[in-house]
N, C-alpha and C positions, 0 to 999 in steps of 0.2 A: 750086637756089640761084643767085641772080644773081652775076655776076662780082664786083661791088663788095661784096656781102655776104661772099663767100668770102675776099676780101682782108682785110676787117675782122676776120673770124673768125680767119684765120691770124695776124694781128698780135696780136690779143687773146690767143690761146692761148700765144703766145711771151712775153707780158707786156712788149711793147715799145711805146715811144712812136712817133709818126710819124717823128720825126727819127732815132731809133735805127734803125728799120726801113729808112728811106730810105738812111741811111749804110751799113748792113749789106748792102743790095742793090746798093750802088755806083751810085746814081741821079744822082750829080753835085751840082753847086752848088744847083740848083733842085729837088732830089729830094723834099724835104718837100712842096713845093707840088704837084709832079706826083702824089705818092702821095695827097694830099688830094683831088685831082681824080678819081683812080681810085676812091677810097672813096666819093665823093659820087655817082658815076655820071655825072659831067659829061664825063669822058674815059674811053675804053676802051683798056686796054693791048693791045699786039700779042699774038699767040698765044705768041711766044717769051718776051715779058716776063711774061705770066701764068704760064707754066710755071716761070720762074725764081722767081717769088714763091711758088708752091705747093711747089716743091722745096726752098726754103731751110729749112735746119735740120729736114728731114723725118725725121731720125734723130738720136739722141744719141750722138756718136762714142765716148764712153768709159763709157757706162752698162752695156753688156753685159759688158765685160771685168771690171768691178768685182766681179762675183759669181762669176767663174770661178776655178778652181784653189784659191784660198784657202790658198796655201802659207804665208802669214803675214798678220797683221792689222796695220794701222797707222792712226794718226790724223793729220789734216792741219790744223795750227793756223796762224793768220795766213795762211790758204790763198791769198789773192789770187784768181787765176784758175786755180790748179791746176798751175802749172809744176813744183812739186816732186812732186806726186802722180803725174803721168803716167809717169815712169820706174819708180816702185815698183809701179804697177799693171801696167805692161808685163811686169815681172819676176815676176808671179804673185800679187801682194799684193791684199788686199781692204781698202779704206778703210771703217772702221766708224764714223768720226765726222769731221766737218770744221767749221771755225769761221772766219768772215770777217765783219767788221762792215760794210764798205762795200756799199751796196745795188746799185751798178752792177757791182761785182765779183761779188756774189752772183748777179746775173743771168747774167753770162758763165759762171760756174761751173755754174749750174743747167742751162743749155742744152747745155753740153758733157758734164757728168757725170750729169745726170738727178736731181740732188738740190740743194736749197738749203742752204748751210752755216748752222749756228747763228750767231747774231749776237755780241753783246758777250761776249768771253771772260771778262771779270771777273765775269759773272753766271752762269757755268757751274759747276755743282756737280761737282767732280771725282769724288765718290763715285758719281755716277750714270752715269759714262762706262762704255762696254763695255770688256772686256779687250782688250788689244792687245800686240803685241811691239815695235813701233817707233813712236816719236814723231817727227814732222816739223814743222818750223816756221821761217818766216822772220820773226823778231820784230824790232820797231823798236829802234833804238839809243837808250837813255835813261841819264842819269846816276843814280847811287845816292846816297842821303843817308848821312851819318854819324850813327849813334845816339849821343846824348850820354851815356847812362848806361853804355855799355860801350865803353871806349876801343878803337879799332881795329876795331870791328864795323861792317860796312856793311849797311844795311838794304835789302832788295830790295822791301819793301812799297811800293805806290804805283807800281810800274813793271810793265810787261807781262811782263817776264821772270819776275816773281813767280808769274804764272799758269802758266807752263811749269813752274816749280819745284814748285808745289803739286800739279800733275797728275802729275809724275814721282814725287814722294814718295808719293802715294796709290796709283798704278797700277803702279809698278815695271816699266816696259818693259825689255826685254832690251837695247835700244839706242835712240839718238836721233841725229838729224841736224838741226842748227840752222844757218841761213844769215844772214849779216849783211854790212853794208858793210865794206870793207877798213879803213876808218878806225876801226873798233871797237878795233883793236889799240892805237891811240894816244889813244882817247877818254878825256877826263878824266885825261890823263897816264898812261894805261894802267890806271887803277883799275877802270874798268868791266869790262873783260875779266877782270881779276884776281878781282873779286868774283864774276863769273859762274862761273869755274872753281872757286873756293873753295866756293861753295854747292853746285855739282853734285858735287864731291868729298866734301863733308860727307854727301851722300846715298849715298855708297859707289859712285860711278861713276868709271870711268877716263875721263879727258877729254883729247882731242887737238885741236889746231887747225892749220889751214893755209890759206894764201891761194892760190887757183887763178884762172887767167885764161881767159876764154871762148875767146879766139883760139887757145889751145893745145889746144882740144877740138873744132875744126872749124867754129866760127862766126866770121865776120869782125867781131868786136867786141872792143875793148880793155877788157873789163869784168873787174875783179878783185873778188872777194868772199872773205870769210873763212867757212870751213866748220868747224863744231864737231861732232865725232863723240864719242859716249860709249857705253860698255858697262857694264852692271850688274856691278860687281866682286863682288857677293854671289852672283852666278849663274855668271859665266864665270871661268875661271882666269886673270885678268889682274892685274898689279900695276904698280908704278911703272916697271918695266923694259919694259913693253909699249909699243909704238908702232903706231898705226894706219897701215897702208900706203896712203897716199893715192895715187890714180891719177897716172901720169906723163903729161906732154904727148904728144900723138899724133905730133908732128913733121910734120903735114900743113899745107902752106901754104894759107892762106885767101885768098879774093878777093871783094871786095865785090860785084862784078858777078854773082856766083852767086846773090845773093838779091834782085837788083833786077828789077822787073817791066818788061816790054817797052813796053806802051802805058799811059801814066799820065795820068789826068785833069788838065786844066789847073788845077783848083782847088788842086793841090799846089805849083804854081809860086808863089813868093812875090812879093808886089807890089813895084812900083818904090819905094814909100815905105819898106817894110820892108827891102828890099835896100840902099837908100841909107843907112838908119839903121845897118845891120850894118857897112857899109864905113866909115862915119864913126866909129863907136865903136871899131872895130879900129884905125883910124889913130890915134885918141886914145890908146889903150892902148900902141901901139908907140912913140909919142912919149914916154910915161912909162917906157918900158923894160920893159914886161911883155908877156906873150904872150896876154892875154885877148882874146876876141872870137870871131866865128864860125869854123867849121872847114868847109872845102870838100873833098869827096871825089868820086871818079868810079869807074866800073866797074873800073878797073885797080888801085884802092887795095887794099892787103893786108887792111886792116881799118879800121873806123870807130871813133870815140870811143864811150864808154859812153852808151847811151841812158838818159835819166832821166825821171822823172815830169813834169818841167816842159817836156818836148819840145813839148807842145801850144801853148805860148806863142808861140815864134817859130822853133823848130827850129834855133837857132843852133849847137848842138853837132854836128849832122850835116846839112849841106846837100849836095845832089847837083848837081854841075856838069852842065848840059845842053848846053853848047857853043852854037855858032851864034848868039852874041849874046843868048841868052835868059837871063833871071834863073834862078838855081838854084832847086831845088825841095826840099820836105821829103820825107821817107820817107812812103810810104803805110802805113796800119795793117797790111796784110798783109806788107809789107817789114819792119816792126818785129817782127812775129811770127816771121818767118824769121831776123831778126838775133838773136833770143833762142832760136832752134832749135826753135820750136814746129812740130809736124807740120802739113802742109797741110790736113788735115781738121779742124783746130781752127777752130771757128766764132767769128766776131767779130760779136756781135749788138748792139753799142753804137755810139754816135756816135764820130766820129774823135777828139774831145777826150778822151772816156773811154777809148778804145782806147789812145791815146798814154800816158795815165796808167797804165793797167793793165800794158802791156808794159814801161814804164819802171820800174815797181815790181816786176816779176816777176824770174824767174831765167833763167839760160842753161840750158835743158833738157839739152843734151848733157853739161854738167859734172855736173849732178845724176845723169844716167844712169851716168856713169863711177863716181861715188862710190857710188851705189846698188849697182852690181855688186860693188864691193869690200866694201861693208858686209855684203852678204848672204853673200859668200864667207867673210868673217871670222866671221860668226855661225855658219855651218856648221862651219868649222874649229874654232872655240872650243868649240862644243857637243860635237864629237867628242872633243876633249881632255878636256873635263869628264866625259863618259861613260866615257872610258878611264881616268880617275883619274890622269892624267899630270902633274898639278900646274899650275904657273903658265905662262902663255904669253908668248912674245915676238912681234914682228911676223912675219907669215907669210913675208916675204921673207928674214928672218934665221933661219928654222927650219933646224936641221941636217938632213941627209939621213937620214930615219928608216930607210932601207934599209941604211945602213952599220953594220957591227958595233959594238956598244957605244954607238950613238947613240939618244937619245930625242927625240921630237918636243916638246921644251919647252926653255926657256932654261936654260943651264948653271947649276947650283947653286940652281935654283929649282923643283925637282920634288917638293916636299913634298906629301904626300897631303892632299886636301881633307877636313878633319874637321868642316866646318860642318854643322849640323843642317839637314835639308831644310825649306824653307818650305812654306806652304800650297799655292802653285801647283804645286810639285814633287810634293807628295802627290797632288793632284788629277790631275796628268798621269800619275803612275804607276798610278793607279786606272783 
């Protein structure tokens, strides 16, 4: 096979456009043109360049682990590029279903996990989903309508949360973890979160919420997100007294320089026109008495602002000072991956524009990892309480010392025996 044929075959197998492949290979501003020349046979890549092409994405980093262990099963909804999936898979879980509608995110997900997520979640039949223990999802924030016929009843139909709700109702997972923007707490004057909790509680789930910051878990980003954790109250001995023990900040000081690359292509330096526009707009905002405008950081900064899906437009929320009279630059896609705590082996197979959107929409992986560990610990603890018939549970950090005389590993005054009849899943498990 000729070199040019091998390059075309490699790109075709990955399902990438020339621009995607050129950006993924880091070929620079004229990369697409260079790749076209290689594929036409007009130009021959150096031996090193050819090796880089052939070695790119020659394995799927998270495909093998997905089938190992199978300590628990989970599904990954509104999966994006798999940021929530990675920690749960690391901890021994097997993903049995994933869903993501964006074709570019599907591409990144497929190349990293070896499977293409199902598309539009609204068209997925919940009855056809495989069984699983944990539901994961970073769903969009949407308002709910008021149903006119029932005063005070908020209808979730027509929103994407409804799809989570119907899947939970049908499949009865032991637990779930949902992620959303911090503003969900105040969205629609607090109604949106209130409706979400009410509907989940109507399904007999105990629901807790908390806002955690990425910079408190080892990544230099001031990203705050709300995390909603729920446990099946028909299965686990939890009641209103129970409270999920969210992970505490690590106390480790972060530094932006730890995620910055040493040698960065000039294409990430913003143009004179864009830089002048940033400075002009910031000056105008200052004259109006507000703090809007670009934000400049350097290697010594403790953390950066939250990266968003709009970062590809002008990079104004996080610009890196290059000193020496140079214009500042945008973060590279790999730096964005690091800012979100993605492992170095995570493959970025799309254009810079799509990569910025994907990482801006994703999650801080270390935060998810910390929650995942707590969630699995709690599931194990609650399962033991359930099997021991010790009644209702409180938060693990509030559990009395079971080794002390007269103490029980449950909340005071809430140790009634579970008289509930076993459901179908329990019967099958016992068999």
